[in-house]
C-alpha positions in Angstrom: 51.4 13.6 -16.6 50.1 17.0 -15.4 48.3 17.4 -18.8 46.6 14.0 -18.4 45.4 14.8 -14.9 44.1 18.2 -16.0 42.3 16.5 -19.0 40.6 14.1 -16.6 39.5 16.9 -14.3 38.1 18.9 -17.1 36.3 15.9 -18.6 34.8 15.1 -15.2 33.8 18.8 -14.7 32.0 18.8 -18.1 30.2 15.5 -17.3 29.1 16.9 -13.9 28.0 20.1 -15.6 25.8 18.3 -18.2 24.5 15.9 -15.5 22.5 18.9 -14.1 20.7 19.5 -17.3 17.0 18.6 -17.6 15.5 16.9 -20.6 13.8 19.2 -23.1 10.3 20.3 -21.9 10.5 18.1 -18.8 8.1 19.2 -16.1 9.3 22.1 -13.8 10.9 21.4 -10.5 13.9 22.3 -8.3 17.4 22.2 -9.8 19.1 18.9 -9.2 22.7 18.1 -8.3 25.0 15.7 -10.1 24.8 12.0 -9.2 22.2 12.4 -6.4 19.7 14.6 -8.2 17.1 16.1 -5.8 17.6 13.5 -3.1 19.2 15.8 -0.5 16.6 18.5 -1.1 13.8 16.1 -0.6 15.3 14.7 2.5 15.6 18.2 3.9 12.0 19.0 3.1 10.8 15.6 4.5 12.6 16.3 7.7 10.9 19.7 8.0 7.4 18.6 7.0 7.4 15.1 8.5 5.9 13.3 5.5 6.8 12.7 1.9 3.3 13.4 0.7 3.5 16.9 2.3 6.7 17.4 0.4 4.8 16.9 -2.9 2.2 19.4 -1.7 4.9 21.9 -0.9 6.6 21.5 -4.2 3.3 21.8 -6.1 2.8 25.3 -4.6 5.9 26.4 -6.4 5.9 24.3 -9.6 2.3 23.3 -10.3 0.6 20.0 -10.3 3.2 18.1 -12.4 6.7 18.2 -10.8 9.9 17.1 -12.5 12.6 15.6 -10.3 15.6 13.3 -10.5 16.5 10.8 -7.8 19.9 9.3 -8.4 19.8 8.6 -12.1 16.0 8.1 -12.2 13.7 10.7 -13.7 10.6 11.2 -11.6 7.3 13.0 -12.4 5.2 13.7 -9.3 1.5 14.2 -10.1 -0.8 16.3 -7.9 -4.5 17.2 -8.2 -7.5 15.3 -9.6 -7.2 16.3 -13.3 -3.6 15.3 -13.7 -4.0 12.2 -11.5 -7.0 10.9 -13.4 -5.3 11.4 -16.7 -2.1 9.5 -15.7 -4.0 6.7 -14.0 -6.3 6.1 -17.0 -3.7 6.4 -19.7 -2.0 3.3 -21.1 1.3 5.1 -21.8 1.7 5.3 -18.0 0.7 1.7 -17.2 4.2 0.4 -16.7 6.0 -0.3 -13.4 9.5 0.8 -12.5 12.2 -1.8 -13.1 15.0 -0.4 -11.0 17.3 -2.2 -8.6 14.9 -2.3 -5.6 12.0 -3.7 -7.6 14.0 -6.3 -9.4 15.8 -7.5 -6.2 12.6 -8.5 -4.6 11.7 -10.7 -7.7 15.0 -12.5 -8.4 16.3 -9.8 -10.7 13.5 -10.4 -13.1 10.2 -8.7 -13.9 7.9 -11.0 -11.9 4.9 -10.8 -9.6 1.8 -8.8 -10.3 2.3 -5.5 -8.5 5.6 -4.4 -10.0 5.4 -5.9 -13.5 3.7 -4.9 -16.7 3.1 -6.0 -20.3 1.8 -9.4 -21.4 3.2 -11.1 -18.4 1.2 -8.8 -16.1 -2.0 -9.2 -18.1 -1.8 -13.1 -18.0 -1.1 -13.1 -14.2 -3.8 -10.5 -13.5 -6.4 -12.5 -15.4 -5.4 -15.6 -13.5 -5.7 -13.8 -10.1 -9.0 -12.2 -11.0 -10.4 -15.7 -11.6 -8.9 -17.2 -8.5 -9.0 -14.5 -5.8 -11.9 -15.4 -3.5 -13.0 -13.9 -0.2 -11.6 -16.1 2.6 -13.7 -16.8 5.7 -13.3 -13.3 7.1 -16.2 -13.9 9.6 -14.2 -16.6 11.4 -11.2 -14.3 11.7 -13.5 -11.5 13.0 -14.9 -13.9 15.7 -11.5 -14.9 16.8 -10.4 -11.3 17.0 -13.4 -10.4 19.2 -12.8 -13.4 21.4 -9.2 -12.4 21.9 -10.1 -8.8 22.6 -12.7 -9.9 25.2 -10.0 -11.9 27.1 -7.8 -8.8 27.3 -10.3 -6.0 27.8 -9.9 -5.8 31.6 -6.9 -3.6 30.9 -6.2 -1.0 28.1 -5.5 -2.8 24.9 -2.8 -1.8 22.3 -5.0 -1.2 19.2 -2.3 0.0 16.8 -1.4 -3.7 16.1 -4.8 -5.3 17.0 -5.7 -6.2 13.4 -2.3 -7.2 12.1 -2.5 -10.9 12.7 -6.1 -11.5 11.8 -5.8 -9.6 8.5 -2.6 -11.5 7.7 -4.4 -14.7 8.6 -7.2 -13.9 6.2 -4.8 -13.5 3.4 -2.9 -16.6 4.3 -6.1 -18.6 4.3 -6.8 -17.4 0.7 -3.2 -18.1 -0.5 -2.4 -21.3 1.4 -5.7 -22.6 2.8 -4.6 -22.5 6.4 -4.8 -20.3 9.4 -2.4 -19.6 12.2 -3.2 -19.3 15.9 -3.2 -15.7 17.0 -0.2 -16.4 19.2 1.8 -18.3 16.6 5.4 -17.0 16.7 5.9 -17.5 13.0 3.1 -15.1 12.2 4.6 -12.5 14.6 7.9 -12.9 12.9 6.4 -12.4 9.5 4.6 -9.2 10.7 7.9 -7.8 12.0 9.4 -8.4 8.5 6.4 -6.7 6.8 6.5 -3.7 9.1 10.2 -3.1 8.8 10.1 -3.5 5.0 7.3 -0.9 4.7 9.1 1.6 7.0 12.5 1.3 5.3 11.5 2.6 1.9 8.9 4.7 0.0 6.9 4.3 -3.3 9.9 5.4 -5.4 11.9 2.4 -4.2 13.9 4.4 -1.8 17.6 5.1 -1.6 18.8 1.7 -3.0 16.6 2.2 -6.1 18.0 5.7 -6.7 21.6 4.9 -6.0 22.1 1.1 -6.1 25.9 1.4 -6.0 25.6 2.3 -2.3 25.1 -1.4 -1.6 28.8 -1.9 -2.3 29.9 1.3 -0.4 27.6 1.1 2.6 25.6 -2.1 2.5 24.2 -1.8 6.0 23.6 2.0 6.1 21.9 1.9 2.7 19.4 -0.7 3.9 20.7 -3.4 1.5 21.5 -6.0 4.1 18.1 -5.5 5.8 16.3 -5.8 2.4 18.1 -9.0 1.5 17.6 -10.6 4.9 13.9 -9.7 4.9 13.4 -11.1 1.4 15.3 -14.3 2.2 13.2 -14.9 5.3 10.0 -14.4 3.4 11.1 -16.6 0.5 12.1 -19.4 2.9 8.7 -19.3 4.5 6.9 -19.2 1.1 9.1 -22.1 -0.3 8.3 -24.3 2.7 4.5 -23.7 2.2 4.7 -24.2 -1.6 6.6 -27.5 -1.1 3.9 -28.8 1.2 1.3 -28.0 -1.5 3.4 -29.8 -4.2 3.5 -33.0 -2.2 -0.3 -33.0 -1.5 -1.6 -31.6 -4.8 -4.6 -33.3 -6.4 -5.3 -32.6 -10.1 -8.6 -30.8 -10.6 -9.1 -30.1 -6.9 -7.4 -26.8 -6.0 -7.7 -26.0 -2.3 -6.4 -22.4 -2.5 -4.5 -20.0 -4.7 -1.2 -21.8 -4.5 -2.8 -25.1 -5.6 -4.5 -23.2 -8.5 -1.1 -21.8 -9.6 0.6 -25.1 -9.4 -2.1 -26.7 -11.6 -1.7 -23.9 -14.2 2.1 -24.4 -14.1 1.6 -28.2 -14.8 -0.8 -27.4 -17.6 1.8 -25.0 -19.2 4.9 -27.2 -18.8 5.2 -28.1 -22.5 4.8 -24.5 -23.6 7.9 -22.7 -25.0 7.1 -19.7 -22.8 4.9 -19.5 -19.7 4.6 -17.0 -16.9 3.7 -19.8 -14.5 7.1 -20.6 -12.9 8.4 -21.3 -9.4 9.9 -17.8 -9.1 6.7 -16.2 -10.3 4.6 -18.1 -7.7 7.0 -16.9 -4.9 6.7 -13.3 -6.3 2.9 -13.4 -6.5 2.7 -14.7 -2.9 5.1 -12.0 -1.7 3.1 -9.3 -3.6 -0.3 -10.3 -2.2 1.0 -11.0 1.3 2.7 -7.7 1.7 0.5 -5.4 -0.3 -2.7 -6.7 1.2 -1.8 -6.9 4.9 -0.2 -3.6 5.7 -2.7 -1.2 4.1 -5.8 -3.0 5.4 -4.6 -3.5 9.0 -3.3 0.1 9.2 -6.6 1.5 7.9 -8.5 -0.5 10.5 -6.2 0.7 13.3 -6.8 4.3 12.2 -10.5 3.6 12.1 -10.5 2.6 15.8 -8.4 5.7 16.6 -10.9 7.9 14.9 -13.8 6.3 16.8 -12.0 7.1 20.0 -11.6 10.7 18.9 -15.2 11.0 17.6 -17.4 9.1 20.1 -20.6 10.7 18.6 -19.8 9.0 15.2 -19.0 5.8 17.0 -22.4 5.9 18.6 -24.1 6.4 15.3 -22.3 3.4 13.8 -23.4 1.3 16.8 -27.0 2.5 16.4 -27.0 1.4 12.8 -25.5 -1.9 13.8 -28.2 -2.5 16.4 -30.9 -1.6 14.0 -29.8 -3.8 11.1 -28.0 -6.6 12.9 -29.6 -6.7 16.3 -27.9 -8.0 19.4 -28.3 -11.8 19.0 -25.7 -12.3 16.2 -22.6 -10.7 14.7 -22.5 -8.6 11.5 -22.1 -10.4 8.1 -21.2 -9.2 4.7 -24.9 -9.5 3.8 -25.6 -6.6 6.1 -23.3 -4.2 4.3 -25.7 -3.0 1.7 -28.1 -2.0 4.5 -25.5 0.0 6.5 -24.7 3.1 4.5 -23.5 5.1 7.5 -21.0 2.5 8.5 -19.8 2.3 4.9 -19.6 6.1 4.8 -17.5 6.2 8.0 -15.0 3.7 6.4 -14.9 5.7 3.2 -14.2 8.9 5.2 -11.4 7.2 7.2 -9.8 6.1 3.9 -10.1 9.7 2.5 -8.9 11.5 5.6 -6.1 9.1 6.7 -4.7 8.3 3.2 -3.0 5.1 4.4 -1.3 5.0 1.0 -0.9 8.8 0.3 1.3 8.2 -2.8 0.2 5.6 -5.4 2.2 2.6 -6.3 4.8 3.9 -8.8 4.0 3.9 -12.5 6.4 4.1 -15.4 6.1 5.7 -18.8 6.3 2.9 -21.3 7.1 5.2 -24.2 8.0 8.9 -24.9 4.8 10.8 -24.3 3.3 14.1 -23.4 1.3 15.3 -20.4 -0.4 18.7 -20.3 2.3 20.1 -22.7 5.3 18.5 -20.9 7.4 15.8 -22.4 7.7 12.7 -20.3 10.6 10.5 -21.5 10.2 6.7 -21.7 11.2 5.1 -18.4 10.3 8.0 -16.2 8.9 6.9 -12.8 5.4 8.4 -12.1 4.3 9.0 -8.6 0.6 10.1 -8.1 -0.2 12.0 -4.9 -3.5 10.5 -3.8 -3.3 12.8 -0.7 -3.5 15.9 -2.9 -6.8 14.6 -4.4 -8.3 13.5 -1.1 -7.4 16.8 0.6 -8.3 19.2 -2.2 -10.1 22.1 -0.5 -11.8 23.3 -3.6 -13.6 20.0 -4.1 -14.2 18.8 -0.5 -14.7 22.2 1.2 -13.4 21.1 4.6 -11.0 18.2 3.8 -9.2 18.5 7.1 -12.5 17.7 9.0 -13.7 14.1 9.6 -17.2 14.2 8.2 -18.7 10.8 7.0 -21.9 12.5 5.9 -20.1 13.7 2.8 -20.5 10.2 1.4 -24.2 10.0 2.1 -26.6 11.2 -0.7 -29.9 12.9 -0.3 -31.6 9.5 -0.6 -29.7 8.2 2.4 -27.6 5.9 0.3 -23.9 5.9 -0.2 -22.7 8.5 -2.7 -20.0 7.7 -5.1 -17.4 10.5 -5.6 -15.0 10.4 -8.5 -12.4 12.2 -6.3 -12.3 9.2 -3.9 -9.3 7.1 -5.1 -8.0 4.9 -2.2 -7.7 2.0 -4.6 -6.4 4.0 -7.6 -8.0 4.2 -11.1 -7.8 2.5 -14.5 -6.2 -0.8 -15.4 -3.8 -0.7 -12.6 -6.5 -0.2 -10.0 -5.9 -2.3 -6.9 -6.5 -6.0 -7.7 -7.5 -6.8 -4.1 -10.0 -3.9 -3.7 -13.0 -6.1 -3.2 -11.3 -8.3 -0.6 -9.9 -5.2 1.2 -13.3 -3.5 1.4 -15.0 -6.7 2.7 -12.3 -7.2 5.3 -12.4 -3.6 6.5 -16.2 -3.7 6.8 -16.5 -7.0 8.6 -13.6 -6.4 11.1 -14.7 -2.8 11.9 -18.4 -3.6 12.3 -17.8 -6.7 14.4 -15.5 -4.9 16.8 -17.9 -1.9 17.2 -20.9 -4.3 17.5 -19.0 -6.0 20.4 -17.3 -3.1 22.2 -17.6 0.6 22.9 -14.1 2.1 22.5 -12.7 5.0 24.5 -9.5 6.6 25.7 -8.2 4.9 28.9 -8.1 6.9 32.1 -4.7 8.5 32.7 -3.8 8.0 29.0 -3.3 11.0 26.7 -5.7 11.4 23.8 -3.8 9.5 21.0 -2.4 11.4 18.1 -4.0 11.1 14.6 -0.5 11.4 13.1 1.3 8.2 11.8 4.7 6.9 10.8 5.8 7.7 7.3 6.9 5.0 4.8 5.4 3.1 1.9 2.2 3.4 3.9 1.2 5.5 6.9 0.9 3.4 10.1 -0.5 4.6 13.4 1.7 5.4 16.3 1.2 3.2 19.4 -2.0 3.8 21.2 -4.2 2.0 23.8 -8.0 1.8 24.1 -10.5 0.9 26.8 -12.8 -1.8 25.3 -16.2 -2.0 27.1 -18.3 -5.0 26.1 -21.7 -4.1 24.8 -24.4 -6.3 26.3 
């Protein structure tokens, strides 16, 4: 019996020893531990530095722009710097999406949706959405927001959440053809789900994706129960809305995106294979709802925060608004092309804040090479957008908030290939046009209507944010003074 136990111990020791070996020519990085990989090291660095994107910066100083890691059983390549980032984002071999536990759990243990899928399924769904995505009536939402702020401006207004409901409403109008009242409790509940989901993980899929067995050992501590509960509540809400559409659907007359999908599904019902299924519709709604709301509303909240910190820039935006729009109406999307400074301010906010400092995770779809390193098939690729936007050699003073860097000598907006808030290549953000329109109209409408300042007896708010899938601003209040 002793010999058997000894044999088991030796076998385990050998397995653990080989579990620390890296694949041949894998990118350099810190040594990893058996079973957990680099998880503990990254958590220690994250605790010290405050943010995961700063961990990538710190590791790049030691290992270069391509960092090889392992989280649980998942191989990870972190990409820093413009050259490596552009190569990865524009190369088909890195076009895949991870298919780990976290990503499949949110889509019924299948490769569904449009954000975290790839291959022919993704191409078909992307083409459908490109045809059907339309700008909702953002102007109506902007008017409602200004009216709501006007009712509350006698006292300092919490601005870190001011845009959440109206941005979510814009997306819901596009998806489901309806809007909620700003005080609707269902919308507030959905917002709480979205916020908690984005804070609980990161772009790699988080702890559950790296060590899915933890859901059996510590389901609550690992976040599994929270994940499942949040998904169930979102699915129930979506199912109820989709059922309403199914009972009122009219052939040839789609009212919104859900109607368009249901009509495509009906058209494909006799096909042997179709990507238009009930579960796919739920997954698409979940993708668009969550991806579109959090990044846009957080960027707008940071925009207000920066206007409070830089009143001279706020005044220049308002001067441009008064010159182009005047004082007798509110801004419209038609004004955007005539407002290069306002557009430059929004671009600089996106560059400086980096609401999504790490790109949505990619996956190597085949064994490939990158700058002399071997990237095995299935490796998760994380691109540090932060490292590109904060590159000192290119931007000169990246830590400074300077909108003029996006204004050319001709006074028009200047395109910079180092500006990548929506990514690059075939996986570039599908909702970029909608996001840019939404940010412009909400931002310009609020600044046209109010001057924004730090309330008396309140501290100057911090520019730091909460870490997660996206950066979100910490709570802050603003004094809103109506502009007559």
